[in-house]
Every structure is written in C-alpha cells, then in structure tokens.
C-alpha positions, 0 to 999 in steps of 0.5 A: 500500500502507498499511504498518503498522510495528511496532517490530521492523520500524521499528528496522531503518530506524535500525540496520543489520540484516538486512532493513534494505534491505527496510524502506527499500524497503517504506516507499518503496513505501508510500502511507502508513506508519503505526505505533502511538504506543507504537512511539516508546518501543520503537524508542528503547529498542531503539536505546539497548539496541543501544548499551549492548550495544555492537552499535553505537558510541556515535556511531552510537547518538546518530545513530540516535536523532537520525534516528529522532526527526527522522523520527517526525513523518513517520509516521502515528501511531495512538493507543492508546485504550481500544478498542485495549487491549480489542482487544489484550487479546483478541488477546493471549489468542487468539493467545498474543501479548506485550502490545505485539505484541497492541497493534500487531496491534490498531492495524493491524486497527482502522486497516484496519477504519476505512479499509475498505482493506487494511493490510499489517503489517510485523514481524520477530516470528514470533508476530506474523506468525503472528497476522496470518496467522490474522486474514487480515491481509497481512504482510511479510516474506511 
C-alpha cells in the first residue's frame, strides 16, 4: 500500500489520540508513506497548539516535536508546485474543501496519477474523506 498522510492523520503518530494505534499500524503496513511538504508546518503547529492548550505537558510537547522532526526525513515528501495549487484550487471549489485539505487531496491524486498505482489517503477530516470518496480515491479510516 502507498499511504498518503495528511496532517490530521500524521499528528496522531506524535500525540496520543484516538486512532493513534491505527496510524502506527497503517504506516507499518505501508510500502511507502508519503505526505505533502506543507504537512511539516501543520503537524508542528498542531503539536505546539496541543501544548499551549495544555492537552499535553510541556515535556511531552518538546518530545513530540523532537520525534516528529527526527522522523520527517523518513517520509516521502511531495512538493507543492504550481500544478498542485491549480489542482487544489479546483478541488477546493468542487468539493467545498479548506485550502490545505484541497492541497493534500491534490498531492495524493497527482502522486497516484504519476505512479499509475493506487494511493490510499489517510485523514481524520470528514470533508476530506468525503472528497476522496467522490474522486474514487481509497481512504482510511474506511
């Protein structure tokens, strides 16, 4: 399986939340784990926000950021190109998606088309999953 992780999925690897165990299993089962370059900013921001909101302790915040940053290179990272942005624009309008959600779907679709193989989108954003279903992309959680 080629797994594309959006930020809502990847952050669960670093902050223990509902479905964190699923993320571990999906990444382990994947032949390759892929994400868009913008995910680095989104996940770091989500970890920092969890710390500010006191959902995790200060030492857990630092540990999560350290682990995330040390593992970042292990993920295949897709660039955000003009083509990605144009595709995301169309997806945002057509499927009523937020900007980064549309960007993630565009990345996953472009990667799938480039490879000529199925890509599975992992996300915990209901609107993004609905859009993935609409464009007939595999997704998790199913």
